[in-house]
ROTOR-935263 format. One line per field, with one value per residue (C-alpha): residue number from 1; residue in one letter; chain; z, x, y. Coordinates in steps of 0.05 Angstrom, whole numbers, plus 5000, padded with zeros to 4 digits. Last residue first. Example, Ala and Ser with C-alpha at 12.3 -4.5 7.8 and 13.67 -1.06 7.14 Angstrom:
2
fifi <- (2 / 1);
nuza <- (S / A);
kevex <- (A / A);
z <- (5143 / 5156);
x <- (5273 / 5246);
y <- (4979 / 4910);
***
This chain:
273
fifi <- (273 / 272 / 271 / 270 / 269 / 268 / 267 / 266 / 265 / 264 / 263 / 262 / 261 / 260 / 259 / 258 / 257 / 256 / 255 / 254 / 253 / 252 / 251 / 250 / 249 / 248 / 247 / 246 / 245 / 244 / 243 / 242 / 241 / 240 / 239 / 238 / 237 / 236 / 235 / 234 / 233 / 232 / 231 / 230 / 229 / 228 / 227 / 226 / 225 / 224 / 223 / 222 / 221 / 220 / 219 / 218 / 217 / 216 / 215 / 214 / 213 / 212 / 211 / 210 / 209 / 208 / 207 / 206 / 205 / 204 / 203 / 202 / 201 / 200 / 199 / 198 / 197 / 196 / 195 / 194 / 193 / 192 / 191 / 190 / 189 / 188 / 187 / 186 / 185 / 184 / 183 / 182 / 181 / 180 / 179 / 178 / 177 / 176 / 175 / 174 / 173 / 172 / 171 / 170 / 169 / 168 / 167 / 166 / 165 / 164 / 163 / 162 / 161 / 160 / 159 / 158 / 157 / 156 / 155 / 154 / 153 / 152 / 151 / 150 / 149 / 148 / 147 / 146 / 145 / 144 / 143 / 142 / 141 / 140 / 139 / 138 / 137 / 136 / 135 / 134 / 133 / 132 / 131 / 130 / 129 / 128 / 127 / 126 / 125 / 124 / 123 / 122 / 121 / 120 / 119 / 118 / 117 / 116 / 115 / 114 / 113 / 112 / 111 / 110 / 109 / 108 / 107 / 106 / 105 / 104 / 103 / 102 / 101 / 100 / 99 / 98 / 97 / 96 / 95 / 94 / 93 / 92 / 91 / 90 / 89 / 88 / 87 / 86 / 85 / 84 / 83 / 82 / 81 / 80 / 79 / 78 / 77 / 76 / 75 / 74 / 73 / 72 / 71 / 70 / 69 / 68 / 67 / 66 / 65 / 64 / 63 / 62 / 61 / 60 / 59 / 58 / 57 / 56 / 55 / 54 / 53 / 52 / 51 / 50 / 49 / 48 / 47 / 46 / 45 / 44 / 43 / 42 / 41 / 40 / 39 / 38 / 37 / 36 / 35 / 34 / 33 / 32 / 31 / 30 / 29 / 28 / 27 / 26 / 25 / 24 / 23 / 22 / 21 / 20 / 19 / 18 / 17 / 16 / 15 / 14 / 13 / 12 / 11 / 10 / 9 / 8 / 7 / 6 / 5 / 4 / 3 / 2 / 1);
nuza <- (A / Q / G / V / K / L / I / M / K / R / I / A / E / A / V / G / H / A / N / N / S / T / T / I / F / D / A / A / D / K / V / A / P / I / A / N / E / M / A / V / G / C / G / A / Y / Q / I / M / S / I / D / N / G / N / D / G / I / A / M / V / E / E / R / K / I / G / L / Q / E / A / L / Q / K / V / A / R / G / K / S / A / E / P / H / L / I / E / Y / F / Y / P / A / S / Q / V / M / T / F / R / T / K / W / E / D / P / I / N / A / I / T / E / N / L / R / E / P / E / D / I / F / M / V / K / P / V / L / V / E / R / S / I / E / D / V / A / R / Y / H / L / P / M / K / T / M / F / S / E / L / I / T / Y / N / S / I / D / R / N / S / T / Y / L / Y / E / S / D / F / Y / H / M / P / T / G / L / K / L / S / L / Q / H / L / D / V / F / D / D / Y / S / L / S / L / Q / S / V / V / E / N / T / H / A / N / Q / V / L / A / G / N / F / A / I / V / F / D / G / D / E / N / L / I / L / E / E / L / Y / R / Y / V / G / H / I / P / R / G / T / C / L / V / I / K / V / G / L / K / K / A / E / Q / L / A / E / H / V / E / M / T / V / E / H / Q / D / N / L / L / T / G / D / M / D / I / A / V / L / K / Y / M);
kevex <- (A / A / A / A / A / A / A / A / A / A / A / A / A / A / A / A / A / A / A / A / A / A / A / A / A / A / A / A / A / A / A / A / A / A / A / A / A / A / A / A / A / A / A / A / A / A / A / A / A / A / A / A / A / A / A / A / A / A / A / A / A / A / A / A / A / A / A / A / A / A / A / A / A / A / A / A / A / A / A / A / A / A / A / A / A / A / A / A / A / A / A / A / A / A / A / A / A / A / A / A / A / A / A / A / A / A / A / A / A / A / A / A / A / A / A / A / A / A / A / A / A / A / A / A / A / A / A / A / A / A / A / A / A / A / A / A / A / A / A / A / A / A / A / A / A / A / A / A / A / A / A / A / A / A / A / A / A / A / A / A / A / A / A / A / A / A / A / A / A / A / A / A / A / A / A / A / A / A / A / A / A / A / A / A / A / A / A / A / A / A / A / A / A / A / A / A / A / A / A / A / A / A / A / A / A / A / A / A / A / A / A / A / A / A / A / A / A / A / A / A / A / A / A / A / A / A / A / A / A / A / A / A / A / A / A / A / A / A / A / A / A / A / A / A / A / A / A / A / A / A / A / A / A / A / A / A / A / A / A / A / A / A / A / A / A / A / A / A / A / A / A / A / A);
z <- (3486 / 3525 / 3582 / 3634 / 3603 / 3672 / 3645 / 3593 / 3604 / 3678 / 3695 / 3654 / 3686 / 3755 / 3743 / 3718 / 3780 / 3761 / 3805 / 3776 / 3707 / 3656 / 3612 / 3553 / 3504 / 3476 / 3514 / 3493 / 3466 / 3529 / 3572 / 3532 / 3538 / 3615 / 3646 / 3674 / 3628 / 3655 / 3607 / 3595 / 3564 / 3540 / 3523 / 3573 / 3558 / 3533 / 3592 / 3639 / 3610 / 3608 / 3682 / 3707 / 3661 / 3692 / 3689 / 3695 / 3681 / 3659 / 3630 / 3621 / 3584 / 3519 / 3556 / 3576 / 3648 / 3674 / 3744 / 3740 / 3670 / 3696 / 3754 / 3710 / 3658 / 3713 / 3743 / 3676 / 3659 / 3727 / 3718 / 3750 / 3706 / 3712 / 3788 / 3806 / 3802 / 3811 / 3792 / 3835 / 3830 / 3767 / 3787 / 3771 / 3728 / 3709 / 3712 / 3706 / 3719 / 3682 / 3616 / 3642 / 3679 / 3613 / 3583 / 3629 / 3675 / 3655 / 3625 / 3689 / 3732 / 3690 / 3695 / 3770 / 3773 / 3736 / 3778 / 3846 / 3871 / 3884 / 3860 / 3885 / 3902 / 3901 / 3926 / 3969 / 4001 / 4055 / 4069 / 4064 / 4124 / 4119 / 4170 / 4120 / 4077 / 4134 / 4157 / 4172 / 4184 / 4160 / 4182 / 4122 / 4122 / 4045 / 4035 / 4096 / 4084 / 4011 / 4030 / 4080 / 4026 / 3980 / 4031 / 4027 / 4090 / 4102 / 4133 / 4068 / 4076 / 4072 / 4091 / 4084 / 4127 / 4130 / 4068 / 4051 / 4020 / 3988 / 3987 / 3941 / 3935 / 3870 / 3859 / 3798 / 3827 / 3895 / 3864 / 3825 / 3888 / 3921 / 3859 / 3864 / 3938 / 3927 / 3869 / 3912 / 3968 / 3918 / 3885 / 3896 / 3857 / 3891 / 3868 / 3898 / 3969 / 4018 / 4051 / 4064 / 4036 / 3991 / 3959 / 3939 / 3877 / 3892 / 3844 / 3801 / 3812 / 3886 / 3897 / 3862 / 3900 / 3898 / 3919 / 3918 / 3990 / 4012 / 4016 / 3963 / 4008 / 3981 / 4049 / 4070 / 4006 / 4014 / 4085 / 4061 / 4004 / 4036 / 4073 / 4006 / 3982 / 3932 / 3858 / 3848 / 3818 / 3856 / 3828 / 3818 / 3795 / 3760 / 3787 / 3771 / 3843 / 3836 / 3780 / 3824 / 3882 / 3837 / 3811 / 3882 / 3907 / 3845 / 3854 / 3929 / 3916 / 3936 / 3971 / 3962 / 3964 / 3890 / 3874 / 3884 / 3835 / 3780 / 3801 / 3856 / 3854 / 3790 / 3772 / 3743 / 3721 / 3712 / 3681 / 3623 / 3584);
x <- (7189 / 7218 / 7267 / 7222 / 7164 / 7140 / 7118 / 7167 / 7230 / 7224 / 7201 / 7258 / 7311 / 7283 / 7288 / 7359 / 7384 / 7458 / 7474 / 7415 / 7442 / 7417 / 7356 / 7351 / 7293 / 7238 / 7262 / 7268 / 7339 / 7360 / 7332 / 7368 / 7434 / 7434 / 7414 / 7465 / 7440 / 7371 / 7320 / 7252 / 7191 / 7136 / 7069 / 7085 / 7081 / 7153 / 7181 / 7137 / 7162 / 7235 / 7239 / 7259 / 7319 / 7350 / 7349 / 7279 / 7229 / 7157 / 7109 / 7035 / 6986 / 6995 / 6970 / 6906 / 6888 / 6820 / 6848 / 6834 / 6865 / 6928 / 6933 / 6927 / 6976 / 7027 / 7020 / 7028 / 7089 / 7121 / 7114 / 7075 / 7035 / 7084 / 7088 / 7157 / 7232 / 7284 / 7358 / 7402 / 7478 / 7485 / 7421 / 7347 / 7351 / 7283 / 7247 / 7171 / 7155 / 7135 / 7161 / 7231 / 7230 / 7216 / 7278 / 7326 / 7366 / 7440 / 7449 / 7420 / 7469 / 7528 / 7507 / 7501 / 7573 / 7599 / 7556 / 7573 / 7511 / 7437 / 7376 / 7315 / 7245 / 7186 / 7114 / 7117 / 7052 / 7063 / 7006 / 7052 / 7088 / 7164 / 7203 / 7221 / 7256 / 7302 / 7288 / 7339 / 7308 / 7323 / 7283 / 7267 / 7299 / 7299 / 7372 / 7398 / 7360 / 7380 / 7453 / 7451 / 7422 / 7477 / 7530 / 7503 / 7484 / 7524 / 7466 / 7427 / 7352 / 7343 / 7284 / 7264 / 7205 / 7136 / 7094 / 7134 / 7202 / 7255 / 7329 / 7371 / 7445 / 7470 / 7495 / 7452 / 7422 / 7414 / 7380 / 7334 / 7315 / 7297 / 7257 / 7217 / 7204 / 7181 / 7135 / 7105 / 7092 / 7058 / 7084 / 7045 / 7006 / 6972 / 6924 / 6895 / 6918 / 6894 / 6952 / 6904 / 6948 / 6996 / 6940 / 6976 / 6997 / 7037 / 7069 / 7091 / 7166 / 7157 / 7126 / 7078 / 7054 / 6990 / 6969 / 6896 / 6894 / 6966 / 7024 / 7069 / 7095 / 7166 / 7196 / 7135 / 7135 / 7210 / 7202 / 7149 / 7188 / 7229 / 7168 / 7134 / 7186 / 7235 / 7228 / 7202 / 7148 / 7141 / 7078 / 7073 / 7003 / 7004 / 6955 / 6996 / 7017 / 7044 / 7090 / 7118 / 7128 / 7165 / 7211 / 7227 / 7246 / 7288 / 7328 / 7334 / 7367 / 7331 / 7383 / 7406 / 7479 / 7485 / 7428 / 7356 / 7299 / 7334 / 7390 / 7347 / 7277 / 7237 / 7189 / 7119 / 7093 / 7018 / 6979 / 7025 / 6999);
y <- (6549 / 6492 / 6499 / 6468 / 6430 / 6408 / 6341 / 6314 / 6356 / 6371 / 6300 / 6270 / 6314 / 6301 / 6226 / 6234 / 6272 / 6264 / 6204 / 6166 / 6180 / 6230 / 6216 / 6170 / 6171 / 6128 / 6067 / 5994 / 5999 / 6037 / 5982 / 5928 / 5967 / 5968 / 6033 / 6083 / 6139 / 6124 / 6097 / 6131 / 6098 / 6145 / 6116 / 6062 / 5988 / 5978 / 6017 / 5976 / 5910 / 5933 / 5952 / 5882 / 5884 / 5947 / 6023 / 6051 / 6106 / 6097 / 6149 / 6136 / 6181 / 6142 / 6080 / 6114 / 6130 / 6109 / 6096 / 6021 / 6021 / 6055 / 6006 / 5945 / 5972 / 5989 / 5920 / 5885 / 5925 / 5914 / 5840 / 5783 / 5736 / 5678 / 5685 / 5709 / 5694 / 5748 / 5743 / 5788 / 5796 / 5838 / 5874 / 5866 / 5803 / 5777 / 5711 / 5705 / 5632 / 5568 / 5594 / 5607 / 5540 / 5504 / 5536 / 5501 / 5546 / 5538 / 5608 / 5639 / 5600 / 5621 / 5694 / 5684 / 5659 / 5721 / 5768 / 5739 / 5704 / 5709 / 5670 / 5707 / 5682 / 5730 / 5739 / 5676 / 5654 / 5601 / 5552 / 5492 / 5520 / 5522 / 5482 / 5427 / 5478 / 5500 / 5570 / 5625 / 5692 / 5763 / 5824 / 5868 / 5938 / 5935 / 5954 / 5919 / 5854 / 5853 / 5865 / 5807 / 5763 / 5788 / 5770 / 5699 / 5663 / 5599 / 5560 / 5571 / 5564 / 5639 / 5682 / 5755 / 5775 / 5807 / 5792 / 5729 / 5732 / 5689 / 5673 / 5630 / 5611 / 5580 / 5509 / 5496 / 5433 / 5466 / 5526 / 5479 / 5442 / 5509 / 5528 / 5464 / 5474 / 5546 / 5528 / 5472 / 5522 / 5568 / 5631 / 5695 / 5746 / 5805 / 5859 / 5923 / 5908 / 5961 / 5997 / 6056 / 6112 / 6074 / 6033 / 5970 / 5933 / 5870 / 5820 / 5878 / 5872 / 5857 / 5926 / 5974 / 6035 / 6077 / 6147 / 6169 / 6194 / 6209 / 6161 / 6192 / 6248 / 6237 / 6221 / 6180 / 6139 / 6131 / 6104 / 6055 / 6024 / 5969 / 5944 / 5933 / 5885 / 5914 / 5899 / 5969 / 6013 / 6078 / 6111 / 6187 / 6203 / 6271 / 6322 / 6384 / 6389 / 6318 / 6341 / 6396 / 6348 / 6299 / 6354 / 6377 / 6308 / 6294 / 6358 / 6346 / 6279 / 6216 / 6172 / 6101 / 6124 / 6104 / 6152 / 6132 / 6143 / 6103 / 6055 / 6027 / 6057 / 6045 / 6101 / 6096 / 6164 / 6172 / 6229 / 6248 / 6307);
***
């Protein structure tokens, strides 16, 4: 019996209209009634998750949420921080210089806001602000406090240009930080110990849940670590090939209630003798 299900949001839990379908909502509630921990595990900032926690009733006593691609684990009922990993001011400045060298836009977060140092604000920064409901601010680099804690930096660009940027990042940067692509136009940079897999493992161990009792569902590169960790890794039909290769089985797409299909098959045992 699976006791914890970690679920990515964009491209997994949510359909292409950024909605939770009724089928997915009902399946999650049925699993929760059985005592299964349903944990949203997303690259979004925590403020971009709250309304979904409320909608899915995943903010009760004993509920948890993972945000910023594993850089933040939080009690969803009390908002108490379980663990947090942040980039330093020097990390931020170095990454900003790298973005300039590579000619790619960059934005970043603190606990409350989304920031950009680009006067010509990227459409993808505007998209991020809209999707996550995070207020957007322009800040020149020399206006940033040295005390700032940055959970995540993102390189953003048109998919073809972003792929060129990723290919041109020197290898030493990829060992200094965790770097994962979460969408064709988003490349996310975090503390070197931050990942969805690490966060799910930490939470499961804290709750006394064994690896083989964990299920993880995702669609993109930032989901691979948790799919590899879980006793049962599930890829969406719309997942990238690397996620499908890492998974134990493939469910239907995010537009065809794929999370509900996986929950019904693996936890609710619907349709099985």
